[in-house]
Steps between C-alpha positions, in 0.01 A plus 500: 500500500747495209370161387141626491597799281697275265212255465260787439725644225523160329122460509449850360751444217332167412155662497627789288665262252181295475283810445744643243507178304122491489478865399730445202338173393795285600499173685591566862815333632323416823166324469248463780482151649225286345195440715449139605203326338196496724408157626147394411245514781340170389651208307338196343669189640352196325380288317668580172334207327179300556341211316121482504233305308402683180153654497430409865517734800806460721622681810858620530671657801692821431761615751608861554731679746468854635834668578596533868372819662214531250142379476237508226126535535323166492246415231233628739644815659333633813439843346326558162760756384788253539624318189448121518740232378358366171624203297415483128576298188486689168240405240635321197768309690333160449435485875195642673477593866174360637553629853767592751485418870711739701629430849343696784689814585680552827388783728757778502496817709696810404697657784345841420140370521463203735120512472502398131567141402608432141471166320840433343739239362861496616775243468393210277143440389331252266191540286309223327418562133237286332583493129402321180730472197470403136721204398865593452782691663414855611746753640268712713604841627256521789506813716464602861398862563568632849592801706795462736539705817731527797409640842514859375390518137365312201667471161309543173306189390707255300438194283748214480511209257467141612629298202356149500550233235163319490512162327149373428484132397 
């Protein structure tokens, strides 16, 4: 019991010192531990560079990975209120997205509602982007917008960058 009281006194003194330092505008001697950086729910894997014929449509395969324990809605979610995965290339990049062919989603059932099947991507998935580029070297900051979820909740929608060096010859 003596150890518990001693530990409690130390914790109270540390908290009091921290609060006092803040109250008087001083830097506290004890700082809270930094929070670890959150790992992204989806990462762009590859390719980082592609060479295509200038001015002619070409198809490139883009590879992504969803973090373990998470899933994202497919491009064609099963419910209209769900946010689909959408790939885009910004205007003015020298590369134009003609179309994107998304893989079919996998059926996923939430433990809380086994009667509802969701169309999702998990693990690695590949989409086919049909693009056309002006002659030259173009660093394209394409994007993938998605909403990641686990078995209990969904995170806010997010957009990641897929940087691709497109060389059009």
